[in-house]
C-alpha positions as CSV (number, residue, x, y, z in Angstrom):
1,M,-77.6,-87.9,-21.7
2,E,-74.0,-87.0,-22.7
3,I,-74.0,-85.9,-26.5
4,N,-70.9,-86.1,-28.9
5,F,-70.1,-82.4,-29.3
6,I,-66.5,-82.8,-30.2
7,G,-65.5,-83.8,-33.9
8,G,-64.3,-82.5,-37.2
9,S,-65.8,-81.0,-40.4
10,Y,-68.1,-83.6,-42.4
11,E,-70.8,-81.8,-44.1
12,G,-71.7,-84.0,-47.2
13,R,-73.9,-84.0,-50.5
14,S,-77.1,-84.5,-47.8
15,K,-77.0,-82.3,-44.9
16,D,-79.7,-84.6,-43.4
17,L,-77.3,-87.1,-43.1
18,N,-73.8,-85.2,-42.6
19,S,-74.1,-81.8,-40.9
20,Q,-71.1,-81.6,-38.8
21,R,-68.7,-78.6,-39.0
22,C,-66.1,-77.7,-37.2
23,V,-64.5,-74.0,-38.0
24,N,-61.4,-72.7,-36.3
25,W,-61.8,-75.4,-33.4
26,Y,-59.7,-78.5,-33.7
27,P,-60.2,-81.7,-31.6
28,V,-57.5,-82.7,-28.8
29,I,-57.3,-86.2,-27.7
30,G,-56.2,-86.7,-23.6
31,G,-52.8,-87.8,-23.3
32,Q,-53.7,-89.6,-20.1
33,M,-57.4,-91.2,-20.6
34,E,-57.8,-92.3,-17.0
35,A,-56.9,-88.7,-15.8
36,D,-58.6,-86.7,-17.8
37,K,-61.9,-85.1,-17.1
38,A,-63.0,-86.0,-20.4
39,P,-61.2,-88.2,-23.6
40,I,-61.3,-85.6,-26.4
41,A,-62.0,-81.7,-26.0
42,M,-62.1,-78.9,-28.5
43,F,-59.3,-76.2,-28.4
44,P,-59.4,-73.0,-30.7
45,T,-57.0,-72.9,-33.4
46,P,-54.0,-70.4,-33.2
47,G,-54.5,-67.0,-33.7
48,L,-52.1,-64.8,-36.4
49,K,-49.6,-62.6,-34.3
50,T,-48.2,-59.9,-36.2
51,W,-44.3,-61.0,-36.6
52,H,-43.2,-58.9,-39.4
53,T,-44.9,-56.1,-41.5
54,S,-43.6,-55.2,-45.0
55,A,-42.9,-52.1,-46.5
56,T,-45.1,-53.1,-49.5
57,T,-48.6,-54.3,-49.2
58,A,-48.3,-57.7,-51.5
59,V,-48.8,-61.4,-51.3
60,V,-46.5,-63.4,-49.2
61,R,-45.5,-65.9,-52.1
62,G,-42.9,-67.8,-50.4
63,L,-40.8,-68.3,-47.2
64,H,-37.4,-70.1,-46.6
65,K,-35.4,-70.9,-43.7
66,Y,-31.9,-70.7,-45.0
67,S,-30.5,-74.4,-44.0
68,T,-27.2,-73.2,-42.5
69,A,-27.7,-69.6,-40.8
70,D,-30.5,-68.1,-38.6
71,M,-31.9,-66.4,-41.8
72,L,-35.1,-66.4,-43.1
73,Y,-36.1,-65.3,-47.2
74,A,-39.2,-64.4,-48.0
75,V,-40.6,-63.2,-51.3
76,I,-43.3,-60.5,-51.0
77,G,-44.7,-59.3,-54.5
78,D,-41.8,-59.0,-56.4
79,T,-39.0,-58.4,-54.3
80,L,-36.7,-60.7,-52.3
81,Y,-36.1,-59.8,-48.4
82,S,-33.9,-61.5,-45.8
83,I,-35.4,-61.1,-42.6
84,N,-33.3,-62.0,-39.3
85,T,-34.3,-63.3,-35.8
86,S,-35.2,-59.5,-34.6
87,S,-37.6,-59.6,-37.6
88,V,-36.0,-57.0,-39.5
89,A,-36.1,-57.2,-43.2
90,T,-33.2,-56.0,-46.0
91,A,-34.7,-55.8,-49.3
92,L,-32.4,-58.4,-51.6
93,G,-33.5,-57.7,-55.5
94,T,-36.5,-57.9,-57.9
95,L,-38.3,-60.6,-59.4
96,N,-40.0,-60.1,-63.2
97,S,-42.9,-61.4,-61.5
98,S,-45.1,-60.2,-58.4
99,T,-47.6,-63.0,-58.0
100,G,-48.1,-66.5,-58.1
101,V,-46.6,-69.4,-56.1
102,V,-42.5,-69.3,-55.6
103,Y,-40.1,-72.2,-54.8
104,M,-36.9,-72.0,-52.8
105,A,-33.8,-74.3,-52.0
106,D,-30.3,-73.3,-50.9
107,N,-26.9,-74.9,-51.0
108,G,-25.9,-74.3,-47.6
109,N,-22.7,-72.8,-46.8
110,V,-20.7,-74.6,-49.4
111,G,-22.1,-72.4,-52.2
112,N,-23.5,-69.8,-50.4
113,Q,-26.7,-69.8,-53.0
114,L,-30.5,-69.3,-52.4
115,M,-32.2,-70.2,-55.5
116,I,-35.8,-68.9,-56.5
117,V,-38.1,-70.0,-59.4
118,D,-41.3,-68.0,-60.1
119,G,-42.9,-70.9,-62.6
120,A,-40.7,-69.1,-65.5
121,T,-37.4,-67.6,-64.5
122,G,-34.6,-68.6,-62.2
123,Y,-32.6,-66.6,-59.7
124,I,-29.8,-67.0,-57.5
125,Y,-29.0,-64.8,-54.4
126,N,-25.5,-65.3,-53.3
127,T,-25.3,-65.0,-49.5
128,S,-21.7,-64.2,-49.3
129,S,-21.3,-61.5,-52.0
130,G,-24.7,-59.9,-51.8
131,A,-25.5,-60.1,-55.6
132,F,-28.9,-61.1,-57.1
133,A,-29.6,-61.8,-60.2
134,A,-31.5,-63.9,-63.1
135,I,-29.7,-67.2,-64.1
136,A,-27.7,-66.0,-67.3
137,D,-26.3,-69.8,-68.5
138,A,-27.8,-70.1,-71.8
139,D,-28.7,-73.6,-71.3
140,F,-30.6,-72.8,-68.3
141,P,-34.0,-74.4,-69.4
142,G,-36.5,-72.3,-67.4
143,S,-38.3,-73.6,-64.5
144,G,-41.6,-74.7,-63.3
145,T,-40.7,-76.1,-59.6
146,L,-37.8,-76.3,-57.7
147,T,-36.1,-78.7,-55.1
148,W,-32.5,-79.6,-53.7
149,Q,-30.6,-83.0,-53.1
150,D,-27.1,-84.4,-52.8
151,G,-25.7,-81.2,-54.1
152,Y,-27.6,-80.1,-57.0
153,F,-30.6,-77.8,-57.2
154,I,-33.1,-79.9,-59.1
155,I,-35.6,-78.1,-61.6
156,S,-38.9,-79.2,-63.7
157,R,-39.1,-77.8,-67.4
158,P,-42.5,-76.5,-67.8
159,S,-44.5,-78.4,-70.6
160,T,-42.3,-81.2,-70.7
161,G,-41.8,-84.5,-68.9
162,Q,-37.8,-83.4,-67.8
163,F,-36.0,-82.6,-64.9
164,W,-32.9,-80.8,-65.0
165,I,-29.9,-80.7,-62.4
166,S,-27.3,-77.9,-62.0
167,A,-23.2,-78.2,-61.6
168,S,-22.6,-79.4,-58.1
169,Y,-23.5,-76.8,-55.4
170,D,-23.7,-74.3,-58.6
171,G,-27.3,-73.1,-59.2
172,T,-25.6,-70.7,-61.9
173,S,-23.9,-73.2,-63.7
174,W,-26.3,-75.6,-66.3
175,D,-25.5,-78.1,-68.6
176,A,-27.8,-79.0,-71.5
177,T,-27.3,-82.9,-71.6
178,D,-27.9,-82.9,-67.6
179,Y,-31.4,-83.8,-67.5
180,A,-33.8,-86.7,-67.5
181,T,-37.4,-87.8,-68.4
182,A,-40.1,-89.2,-66.1
183,E,-41.3,-91.9,-68.7
184,S,-43.5,-94.1,-66.8
185,D,-46.5,-92.3,-68.2
186,P,-46.5,-90.0,-71.1
187,D,-47.6,-86.7,-69.1
188,N,-45.7,-83.5,-68.5
189,L,-43.8,-82.9,-65.3
190,L,-45.8,-80.5,-62.6
191,R,-43.6,-80.7,-59.6
192,V,-40.1,-81.9,-58.3
193,F,-40.0,-82.6,-54.7
194,S,-37.4,-84.3,-52.4
195,D,-38.1,-86.4,-49.4
196,H,-35.6,-88.9,-47.5
197,R,-32.9,-88.4,-50.2
198,E,-35.3,-89.4,-53.0
199,V,-37.1,-87.2,-55.8
200,W,-40.4,-87.6,-56.2
201,L,-41.8,-86.6,-59.8
202,F,-45.2,-85.4,-60.2
203,G,-47.3,-85.4,-63.1
204,P,-51.0,-84.9,-63.7
205,T,-51.6,-89.0,-64.0
206,S,-48.5,-90.5,-62.4
207,I,-45.4,-90.2,-59.9
208,E,-42.2,-91.6,-60.1
209,V,-39.6,-92.1,-57.5
210,Y,-35.6,-91.1,-58.5
211,Y,-32.6,-92.2,-56.1
212,N,-29.2,-91.1,-56.6
213,S,-27.5,-94.1,-58.5
214,G,-23.9,-92.7,-58.1
215,A,-24.0,-92.7,-62.1
216,T,-22.9,-89.9,-64.6
217,F,-26.2,-88.5,-64.4
218,P,-26.6,-89.3,-60.8
219,F,-30.6,-89.9,-60.7
220,A,-32.3,-93.0,-61.8
221,R,-35.6,-94.3,-61.3
222,K,-36.7,-97.0,-58.7
223,L,-38.4,-99.3,-61.3
224,D,-40.7,-100.5,-58.7
225,E,-42.0,-97.3,-57.5
226,T,-44.2,-95.8,-60.1
227,I,-47.5,-94.7,-58.4
228,E,-50.4,-94.5,-60.6
229,R,-51.8,-91.7,-59.2
230,G,-51.3,-88.1,-60.4
231,L,-51.3,-84.4,-58.9
232,G,-54.5,-82.3,-59.1
233,A,-52.5,-79.0,-57.6
234,T,-48.8,-78.4,-58.4
235,A,-48.5,-76.2,-55.0
236,S,-50.4,-78.5,-52.9
237,V,-47.2,-81.1,-52.0
238,A,-46.2,-81.3,-48.6
239,K,-44.2,-83.0,-46.2
240,E,-44.0,-84.0,-42.7
241,D,-44.7,-86.9,-40.1
242,N,-42.1,-88.9,-42.2
243,T,-44.3,-88.6,-45.6
244,V,-45.4,-86.6,-48.2
245,F,-49.2,-85.2,-48.7
246,W,-50.8,-84.0,-51.7
247,L,-54.2,-83.2,-53.6
248,D,-54.4,-85.8,-56.4
249,D,-55.7,-85.6,-59.8
250,Q,-59.4,-86.9,-58.8
251,G,-59.5,-84.6,-56.4
252,L,-58.5,-86.6,-53.3
253,A,-56.2,-85.7,-50.2
254,R,-53.2,-88.8,-50.1
255,R,-50.6,-89.4,-48.0
256,A,-47.6,-91.8,-49.0
257,A,-47.6,-95.0,-47.1
258,G,-44.3,-96.1,-48.4
259,Y,-45.0,-95.6,-52.1
260,K,-48.7,-96.6,-52.0
261,P,-51.0,-93.2,-52.1
262,E,-53.3,-93.6,-49.2
263,I,-56.6,-91.3,-49.0
264,I,-56.9,-89.4,-45.9
265,S,-60.0,-87.2,-47.3
266,T,-63.4,-88.6,-46.6
267,R,-66.4,-88.5,-49.0
268,Q,-68.0,-85.5,-47.3
269,I,-65.2,-83.1,-47.7
270,E,-64.3,-84.5,-51.3
271,Y,-67.9,-83.4,-51.8
272,Q,-67.0,-80.0,-50.7
273,W,-64.1,-79.6,-53.0
274,S,-66.2,-81.2,-56.0
275,T,-68.4,-77.9,-55.6
276,Y,-65.3,-75.7,-56.2
277,S,-65.2,-74.3,-59.9
278,T,-61.5,-75.2,-59.5
279,I,-58.9,-77.2,-57.6
280,S,-55.6,-76.9,-59.5
281,D,-54.8,-73.9,-57.5
282,A,-54.6,-75.4,-54.1
283,I,-52.0,-74.5,-52.0
284,G,-50.2,-76.9,-49.1
285,F,-48.0,-77.0,-46.5
286,A,-47.4,-79.1,-43.0
287,Y,-46.5,-77.8,-39.6
288,I,-46.2,-79.0,-36.0
289,Q,-47.5,-77.3,-32.9
290,E,-47.8,-78.9,-29.6
291,G,-47.3,-82.4,-30.6
292,H,-50.3,-82.3,-33.8
293,T,-49.1,-82.2,-36.9
294,F,-51.1,-80.3,-39.6
295,Y,-51.5,-80.5,-43.2
296,V,-52.9,-77.1,-44.7
297,L,-54.8,-77.3,-47.8
298,T,-55.8,-73.7,-49.0
299,F,-58.2,-73.4,-52.1
300,P,-57.6,-69.4,-53.1
301,T,-60.5,-69.4,-55.9
302,A,-62.9,-71.3,-53.7
303,N,-61.7,-69.2,-50.5
304,K,-61.6,-72.0,-48.3
305,T,-59.1,-73.6,-46.2
306,W,-59.3,-77.0,-44.9
307,V,-57.0,-78.5,-42.4
308,Y,-56.1,-82.4,-41.7
309,D,-54.6,-83.1,-38.1
310,I,-52.5,-86.1,-38.5
311,S,-52.0,-86.7,-34.9
312,T,-56.0,-87.0,-34.7
313,G,-57.0,-88.2,-38.1
314,F,-59.6,-85.3,-37.8
315,W,-60.3,-82.5,-40.3
316,H,-61.1,-78.9,-39.5
317,E,-61.8,-75.8,-41.6
318,R,-60.0,-72.3,-40.9
319,A,-61.4,-69.3,-41.7
320,S,-60.4,-65.6,-41.2
321,Y,-61.7,-61.9,-41.9
322,P,-63.0,-59.9,-43.5
323,S,-66.6,-60.0,-42.3
324,P,-68.4,-62.6,-42.3
325,Y,-65.1,-64.3,-41.3
326,T,-65.8,-67.3,-43.4
327,G,-63.1,-66.7,-46.1
328,R,-60.0,-68.8,-46.8
329,W,-57.2,-68.8,-43.8
330,R,-55.0,-65.6,-44.5
331,A,-52.0,-68.3,-44.2
332,N,-50.4,-68.4,-47.6
333,C,-47.0,-70.3,-46.9
334,H,-45.0,-71.4,-43.9
335,A,-41.6,-71.7,-42.6
336,F,-40.4,-72.8,-39.1
337,F,-37.9,-70.0,-37.9
338,N,-36.2,-69.1,-34.8
339,R,-38.5,-71.6,-33.1
340,L,-41.5,-70.1,-34.3
341,N,-44.2,-71.3,-36.9
342,L,-44.2,-68.3,-39.4
343,V,-47.0,-67.8,-42.0
344,G,-47.1,-65.1,-44.7
345,D,-50.2,-63.3,-45.3
346,F,-52.1,-63.8,-48.9
347,E,-52.7,-60.1,-49.8
348,N,-51.3,-57.5,-47.3
349,G,-47.5,-58.5,-47.2
350,K,-47.4,-59.5,-43.4
351,I,-45.6,-62.3,-41.7
352,Y,-47.4,-63.7,-38.7
353,E,-46.5,-66.2,-35.9
354,L,-48.9,-69.1,-35.2
355,S,-49.9,-68.4,-31.5
356,L,-51.9,-70.5,-29.5
357,D,-52.6,-67.5,-26.9
358,T,-53.6,-65.3,-29.3
359,Y,-57.3,-65.3,-30.3
360,K,-57.6,-62.9,-33.4
361,D,-56.4,-63.2,-36.9
362,N,-54.1,-59.7,-37.3
363,A,-56.4,-58.1,-34.5
364,K,-59.2,-58.9,-36.1
365,I,-62.1,-61.2,-35.2
366,I,-62.0,-64.7,-35.4
367,K,-65.2,-66.5,-35.5
368,R,-65.4,-70.3,-34.3
369,T,-68.2,-72.8,-35.3
370,R,-68.9,-76.1,-34.5
371,T,-72.2,-77.8,-35.6
372,T,-72.9,-81.7,-34.4
373,K,-74.3,-84.5,-35.9
374,F,-77.9,-85.0,-35.5
375,L,-79.3,-86.4,-32.7
376,H,-82.2,-88.9,-32.8
377,K,-83.7,-91.9,-31.4
378,D,-85.8,-94.3,-33.6
379,R,-87.6,-91.3,-35.2
380,K,-89.5,-90.7,-31.7
381,K,-89.7,-87.2,-30.6
382,I,-86.8,-85.9,-28.0
383,F,-87.6,-83.5,-25.7
384,H,-84.9,-81.2,-25.0
385,K,-85.4,-79.9,-21.6
386,S,-81.9,-78.2,-21.2
387,L,-78.4,-78.3,-22.8
388,E,-75.1,-77.7,-20.6
389,I,-71.9,-77.3,-22.5
390,D,-68.9,-77.5,-20.8
391,F,-66.3,-75.0,-21.3
392,E,-63.4,-73.7,-19.5
393,S,-65.0,-70.9,-18.0
394,G,-63.9,-67.8,-16.5
395,V,-61.7,-67.0,-19.5
396,G,-63.3,-63.2,-19.9
397,L,-60.7,-60.4,-20.6
398,V,-60.2,-57.3,-18.6
399,T,-62.0,-54.5,-21.0
400,S,-63.9,-54.3,-24.4
401,Q,-64.6,-57.2,-26.2
402,G,-64.4,-60.7,-24.3
403,S,-64.9,-59.2,-21.0
404,D,-68.1,-61.1,-20.8
405,P,-67.3,-63.6,-23.7
406,Q,-70.6,-64.9,-24.9
407,A,-71.5,-68.6,-26.3
408,M,-74.5,-68.4,-29.4
409,L,-76.2,-71.5,-29.8
410,S,-78.7,-72.1,-32.4
411,W,-80.3,-75.6,-34.1
412,T,-81.7,-77.2,-36.7
413,D,-84.7,-79.9,-37.1
414,D,-84.6,-80.4,-40.9
415,G,-80.9,-79.6,-41.7
416,H,-81.7,-76.8,-43.9
417,T,-83.5,-73.8,-41.7
418,W,-82.0,-72.5,-38.0
419,S,-83.6,-71.1,-34.7
420,N,-82.6,-67.6,-33.7
421,E,-79.4,-67.3,-31.6
422,H,-79.5,-68.0,-28.1
423,W,-76.8,-66.2,-25.9
424,R,-75.1,-67.6,-22.8
425,S,-72.0,-66.2,-21.0
426,I,-69.0,-68.8,-20.6
427,G,-67.5,-66.7,-17.8
428,K,-66.2,-63.0,-17.1
429,I,-62.7,-63.1,-16.0
430,G,-62.2,-65.4,-12.6
431,E,-65.9,-66.8,-13.1
432,Y,-64.4,-70.2,-13.0
433,D,-67.8,-72.1,-11.7
434,R,-69.8,-70.2,-14.2
435,R,-72.0,-72.8,-16.2
436,S,-73.6,-72.3,-19.5
437,V,-77.1,-73.9,-19.9
438,W,-79.9,-73.2,-22.3
439,N,-83.6,-74.5,-21.3
440,R,-86.6,-75.2,-22.6
441,L,-85.1,-75.7,-26.2
442,G,-88.2,-77.7,-27.6
443,S,-88.8,-80.9,-29.1
444,S,-87.5,-82.4,-32.5
445,R,-87.2,-86.0,-33.9
446,N,-83.9,-84.7,-35.4
447,R,-81.7,-82.1,-34.1
448,A,-78.5,-80.8,-34.9
449,Y,-76.8,-78.0,-32.4
450,K,-74.7,-75.2,-33.9
451,L,-72.3,-73.4,-31.5
452,E,-70.5,-69.7,-32.3
453,I,-68.4,-67.5,-30.3
454,A,-66.4,-64.7,-31.9
455,D,-65.2,-63.1,-28.8
456,P,-61.3,-63.2,-28.4
457,V,-60.9,-65.6,-25.6
458,K,-59.6,-69.1,-24.9
459,A,-62.7,-71.0,-26.0
460,V,-62.1,-74.5,-24.9
461,I,-65.1,-76.9,-25.1
462,I,-64.7,-79.9,-23.0
463,G,-68.0,-81.7,-23.6
464,A,-72.2,-81.2,-23.4
465,H,-74.8,-82.8,-21.6
466,L,-78.4,-82.6,-22.6
467,E,-81.4,-83.4,-20.4
468,S,-84.2,-85.2,-22.3
469,E,-87.0,-87.1,-22.5
470,M,-88.6,-89.4,-25.1
471,G,-92.0,-89.0,-26.4
472,R,-94.6,-91.6,-27.3
473,F,-94.8,-91.1,-30.5
């Protein structure tokens, strides 16, 4: 019988009920269903291919592609760098902080300014003169977060409901009267965010949407568009697929369907997040690769990363080294630059290309895990005579680890204890007819299988077939 070996991560409060996990694989739906061998398969998540190595070992706090130039800007530790398309970096200036998320925006060729905020201080780098300095205007109120819209740098003032705007195309000039307050709910403003020429103002219990009305103070609230759901993690907001994503105040992942906060997380995933000691430090970004749009949500304190595939609706987990290769994914921030998806490491100063043809993270092992849902039939015993997993075979490397790539299978009949690992080859290089079959697997009334691969190869799972026999009791 065909068994559903393909799926996402949905391990819930009861492992007997929800056992599925999907780590460093993601489901891919076939483009032409009638022409495909299977309607859905599992592909390996991208590896981290080193694109730039910083002179300092520190967290990559933010990446920003300048809007009108082929230049990437990165804040690594306390230093701002410009990096060209050849990945050559130039140090531009020093911030007053060395950790924490930064936000960046630019005003293009009109003002030649890149603005950076680190939660307290605002900085301007002038791309024309090369000058870098903290904003000196006495009216600058300090900044929590930053965005750009319609000629203005827009910031949130920490510990208030206020958002401020700069002078037109000039982040060095601020006026003490150029601000407004998000007032639909008496909460403080956590995040300003621009999407489709609207400014979204996120508070801990509400969200307001503003537009450019053309008045003296240009931004006015859309009176019918107050969302009665808040923001649970300031840095979790991201946009892609023509909408906005965030982690809300109740620990649910949401996307805006128009102005309605649609839930995209599942009860099982929400349970997992509820076990974390904190979720307020979650970091979110989105990217597109080979037709899939991903919303990435990392919980630094919990050391976990979850990814929502907007294209399919499946969630999966991503994990990186060090051993046991179950910690958070190393990607801390993202920018699309020079036709590459680039991400910054959370501790070593490196910037990576997300490569679907790379099967290691920074030359370190990627451990991929798939745990199925439970197989059962009316509480009767099922004799598991053999299980064949249909891999893309013959993907072994010429030498070293992966020359004879192995798949490790184990199983649980109670949801809590696991069998020993049983290894099978998925095919040395050129062994395209290799079959991966496990025989004489015993019997159970309730069984979930777990597959793990740690070799750096193209580990594609197309499906699985179980030869079984029903018992009489």
